[in-house]
NULO-931042 format. One record per residue (C-alpha): residue in one letter; x, y, z. Coordinates in pm, whole numbers, plus 50000, padded with zeros to 5 digits. Each point is the difference from the previous one (the first is absolute). Layout:
N
(pt A (X Y Z))
...
//
This chain:
316
(pt M (72467 83769 17968))
(pt S (49891 50120 49655))
(pt L (50265 50069 49736))
(pt P (50132 50352 49935))
(pt Q (49842 50165 49699))
(pt A (50345 50029 49837))
(pt R (50027 49621 49979))
(pt I (49647 49963 49871))
(pt E (50060 50262 49734))
(pt G (50340 49848 49921))
(pt S (49839 49665 49928))
(pt L (49729 50147 49778))
(pt L (50247 50221 49815))
(pt G (50246 49711 49977))
(pt T (49734 49790 49833))
(pt M (49934 50270 49743))
(pt A (50370 50057 49930))
(pt G (50076 49629 49963))
(pt D (49694 49942 49783))
(pt S (50079 50298 49775))
(pt L (50364 49899 49957))
(pt G (49919 49634 49954))
(pt G (49768 50081 49713))
(pt Q (50303 50124 49808))
(pt V (50151 49650 49985))
(pt E (49682 49793 50029))
(pt A (50015 49655 49835))
(pt Q (50364 50032 49896))
(pt T (50215 49690 50031))
(pt L (50330 49980 50183))
(pt G (50173 49974 49664))
(pt Q (49837 50319 49875))
(pt L (50089 50181 50320))
(pt R (50364 49892 49980))
(pt Q (50022 50150 49652))
(pt R (49854 50334 50109))
(pt Y (50138 50049 50351))
(pt A (50366 49951 50085))
(pt D (49935 49904 50361))
(pt E (49748 50039 50280))
(pt S (50100 50359 50073))
(pt A (49904 50099 49644))
(pt F (49634 49965 50097))
(pt L (50038 50297 50234))
(pt A (49997 50229 49696))
(pt L (49652 49888 49895))
(pt Q (49718 50253 50021))
(pt P (49648 49903 50115))
(pt G (49732 49949 49739))
(pt P (49622 49991 50052))
(pt Y (49886 49826 50315))
(pt G (49818 49669 49970))
(pt A (49744 49776 50163))
(pt A (50212 49945 50311))
(pt T (49981 50370 50087))
(pt E (49633 50028 49914))
(pt M (49895 49697 50205))
(pt T (50227 50081 50294))
(pt A (49845 50346 50020))
(pt A (49653 49843 49985))
(pt V (50079 49775 50297))
(pt A (50145 50293 50195))
(pt V (49700 50224 49928))
(pt S (49753 49730 50101))
(pt L (50188 49916 50321))
(pt A (50016 50369 50086))
(pt R (49618 50009 49980))
(pt F (49948 49663 50165))
(pt P (50312 49895 50194))
(pt E (49813 49699 50138))
(pt F (49975 49893 49630))
(pt N (49692 50017 49782))
(pt P (50030 49761 49704))
(pt A (49706 50150 49811))
(pt D (50155 50345 50022))
(pt L (50340 49872 49886))
(pt A (49845 49817 49706))
(pt A (49815 50317 49899))
(pt E (50317 50210 50032))
(pt I (50201 49758 49784))
(pt V (49728 50009 49734))
(pt R (49968 50377 50018))
(pt T (50370 50067 49955))
(pt A (50114 49716 49771))
(pt T (50128 50111 49660))
(pt A (50059 49714 49758))
(pt R (50300 50168 49834))
(pt R (50191 49993 50331))
(pt R (50148 49650 49943))
(pt Y (49744 49792 50189))
(pt G (50047 49626 49998))
(pt H (49752 49784 49814))
(pt G (49856 49836 50311))
(pt T (49959 50331 50181))
(pt M (49817 50157 49707))
(pt I (49763 49703 49973))
(pt A (49905 50045 50366))
(pt I (49958 50377 49958))
(pt E (49776 49952 49697))
(pt R (49793 49751 50198))
(pt L (49961 50258 50276))
(pt R (49899 50265 49745))
(pt A (49741 49761 49865))
(pt G (49840 49977 50343))
(pt E (50164 49689 50141))
(pt S (50038 50000 50378))
(pt W (50346 50064 50143))
(pt K (49962 49658 50164))
(pt N (50003 49826 49661))
(pt A (50184 50227 49756))
(pt G (50337 49836 50067))
(pt T (49873 49665 49878))
(pt A (49939 49977 49627))
(pt A (49775 49761 49809))
(pt G (50073 49637 50071))
(pt G (50152 50084 50337))
(pt R (50327 50128 49852))
(pt T (50200 50237 50218))
(pt S (50306 50214 49933))
(pt F (50331 49936 50176))
(pt G (50148 50323 49863))
(pt N (50161 50273 50207))
(pt G (49726 50262 49954))
(pt A (49875 49965 50357))
(pt A (50349 49988 50148))
(pt V (50125 50322 49839))
(pt R (49720 50201 50161))
(pt S (50017 49850 50351))
(pt G (50263 50235 50145))
(pt P (49746 50242 50155))
(pt V (49858 49716 50209))
(pt A (50333 49984 50182))
(pt L (50011 50377 50035))
(pt V (49686 49977 50214))
(pt Y (50057 49664 50172))
(pt A (50380 49960 50017))
(pt E (49990 49907 50368))
(pt D (49695 49775 49981))
(pt A (50113 49702 49795))
(pt E (49676 49805 50038))
(pt T (49778 50283 49879))
(pt M (50247 50091 49727))
(pt R (49986 49645 49864))
(pt W (49620 49994 50008))
(pt V (49960 50338 49827))
(pt A (50266 49918 49739))
(pt E (49830 49669 49917))
(pt E (49654 50153 49982))
(pt A (50119 50293 49790))
(pt A (50181 49764 49765))
(pt A (49694 49779 49948))
(pt I (49808 50283 49831))
(pt T (50203 49931 49685))
(pt H (50223 49702 50089))
(pt S (49852 49715 50201))
(pt H (50277 49751 49916))
(pt A (50192 49892 50312))
(pt L (50339 50093 49852))
(pt A (49878 50347 49906))
(pt A (49845 50065 50342))
(pt E (50311 49872 50179))
(pt G (50213 50227 49784))
(pt A (49793 50298 50110))
(pt V (50047 49904 50365))
(pt L (50375 49958 49963))
(pt H (50055 50324 49812))
(pt A (49806 50179 50274))
(pt A (50215 49822 50259))
(pt A (50317 50121 49828))
(pt V (49874 50359 49986))
(pt G (49900 49986 50366))
(pt L (50330 49853 50113))
(pt A (50196 50263 49808))
(pt A (49784 50280 50137))
(pt L (50037 49886 50359))
(pt G (50377 49969 49976))
(pt G (50064 50361 50091))
(pt R (50370 50078 50002))
(pt R (50104 49647 50091))
(pt E (50236 49840 49753))
(pt V (49839 49746 49769))
(pt D (50157 49655 49975))
(pt P (49909 49916 49638))
(pt A (49981 49622 50036))
(pt Q (49816 50020 50332))
(pt F (49749 50245 49851))
(pt L (49914 49749 49729))
(pt L (49980 49709 50242))
(pt T (49778 50200 50235))
(pt V (49754 50080 49721))
(pt G (50018 49642 49879))
(pt A (49911 49874 50346))
(pt E (49659 50166 49949))
(pt A (49934 49781 49696))
(pt G (49739 49733 50042))
(pt M (50097 49833 49673))
(pt R (50315 49796 49943))
(pt E (50044 50145 49651))
(pt Y (50056 50345 50146))
(pt R (50205 49893 50302))
(pt S (50251 49820 49781))
(pt R (50039 50303 49773))
(pt Y (50068 50233 50292))
(pt E (50262 49753 50121))
(pt S (50155 50001 49653))
(pt A (49989 50380 49994))
(pt A (50183 50014 50335))
(pt R (50278 49786 49856))
(pt L (50018 50207 49681))
(pt V (50024 50333 50181))
(pt E (50300 49882 50195))
(pt R (50204 49934 49687))
(pt D (49897 50283 49766))
(pt A (49859 49761 49740))
(pt K (49994 50073 49628))
(pt A (49671 50111 49843))
(pt Q (49960 49678 49805))
(pt H (50025 49791 50315))
(pt V (49757 50224 50189))
(pt V (49743 49970 49722))
(pt E (50045 49623 49983))
(pt M (49955 49960 50377))
(pt L (49740 50268 50080))
(pt G (49836 50100 49672))
(pt N (49927 50329 49825))
(pt G (49653 49934 49862))
(pt R (49640 50103 50056))
(pt S (49908 49727 50247))
(pt A (49996 50088 50368))
(pt L (50235 49712 50077))
(pt G (50240 50117 49729))
(pt S (50021 50364 50108))
(pt V (49914 50067 50366))
(pt V (50311 49832 50142))
(pt T (50211 50157 49724))
(pt A (49894 50349 50107))
(pt A (50084 49929 50364))
(pt Y (50338 49870 49885))
(pt C (50070 50320 49804))
(pt F (49925 50206 50309))
(pt A (50215 49778 50221))
(pt C (50296 50045 49765))
(pt H (49998 50376 50077))
(pt P (49777 50059 50304))
(pt D (50109 50360 50058))
(pt D (50043 50113 49638))
(pt F (49673 50049 49811))
(pt E (50150 50062 49658))
(pt R (50235 49702 50009))
(pt A (49716 49771 50112))
(pt I (49793 50123 49706))
(pt A (50296 49959 49764))
(pt K (50031 49639 50118))
(pt A (49632 49941 49919))
(pt L (50033 50162 49656))
(pt S (50305 49791 49918))
(pt L (49796 49680 50025))
(pt G (49767 50091 49712))
(pt G (49675 49810 49950))
(pt N (49704 50149 50186))
(pt A (50218 50290 50108))
(pt S (49716 50243 50073))
(pt S (49845 49774 50265))
(pt I (50328 49882 50152))
(pt A (50144 50353 50017))
(pt A (49670 50132 50139))
(pt M (50007 49745 50282))
(pt T (50369 50065 50060))
(pt G (49922 50372 50018))
(pt A (49716 49942 50245))
(pt I (50228 49808 50237))
(pt S (50297 50233 49960))
(pt G (49789 50315 50029))
(pt A (49851 49871 50323))
(pt R (50353 49956 50132))
(pt V (50165 50326 49886))
(pt G (49695 50228 50010))
(pt V (49890 50259 49749))
(pt K (50331 50188 50016))
(pt G (50187 49686 49900))
(pt V (49831 49984 49657))
(pt P (50234 50187 49761))
(pt Q (49866 50344 49917))
(pt R (50125 49980 49641))
(pt W (49758 49711 49945))
(pt V (49715 50162 50194))
(pt E (50023 50313 49785))
(pt K (49957 49793 49683))
(pt L (49703 49793 50119))
(pt E (49678 50039 49804))
(pt R (49749 50257 50121))
(pt A (49662 49859 49895))
(pt T (49711 49873 50213))
(pt L (50274 49886 50236))
(pt S (50315 50192 50078))
(pt P (50252 50032 50285))
(pt E (49790 50286 50132))
(pt R (49686 49786 50000))
(pt L (50187 49717 50173))
(pt H (50106 50247 50270))
(pt T (49632 50070 50074))
(pt I (49909 49631 49992))
(pt A (50287 49923 50239))
(pt A (49876 50263 50245))
(pt D (49650 49851 49988))
(pt L (50137 49648 50046))
(pt A (50216 50108 50294))
(pt S (49693 50154 50162))
(pt A (49802 49679 49944))
(pt A (50279 49794 50156))
(pt R (49992 50221 50308))
(pt R (49624 49949 50029))
(pt I (50050 49624 49992))
(pt E (50267 50027 50267))
(pt K (49764 50190 50232))
(pt S (49700 49773 49944))
//
């Protein structure tokens, strides 16, 4: 059964809210955050700033999947290139791949730079939520689409696996309905989808951390707060699991960890929004979100198109 539009829109809007709030504390250290914010609840007073690459790329994936729910990599590559704005906090590896696409490189090769170098950053992971919004109940297809979509800019195994696992977290949260979430079990269930030991062990660590309300320093040491997929995807799932039914507290948890806050909060927002739906994203934040090429209103339309595409897949 395809997901309700409210959960699809909640995930897209949650991505934008987390991304826009995360940009306000991007690259700050835990020490800097401790000086400026008395405790985790202090982050709830933050106002969203401009949205970033996570929002732009997530929308691109959603738009392309709405047109081609069976997945069309050439169309997705073209949509990413068409909508990418360098000032929106794109990672270095992602921008290299986008520039290669703009220069005429095939989507099959753009994710591999000269000398065979590939990026293990989180750029592919942060945009993979919409894959789950179409294929939440088809784990095999979801994995394939997430991997293929990731490879357009990130062909490194860790980056592709991060995209799969973030999609798995979004899908699991979206399918939960009104059932209570067991935080540790949520993390272990997502981790069981990992094909790489590096990820499985981090989800196991995250499950232990969530059970004892760990300090920010310990979370960062164990899970990471950086730009790599391995150092951010599990962290975002952990932030959601700490507050599975409270969008703003999950986002506050992500913001309190500093580092690559825009990506981690965007992924946290994607998971949490899929769980609580569009009405669970605080209106005071929605009202302050940027209205530019993308906006909450535009995401509403994209969500409707994506919901329609998911229904077509279900009937086919």
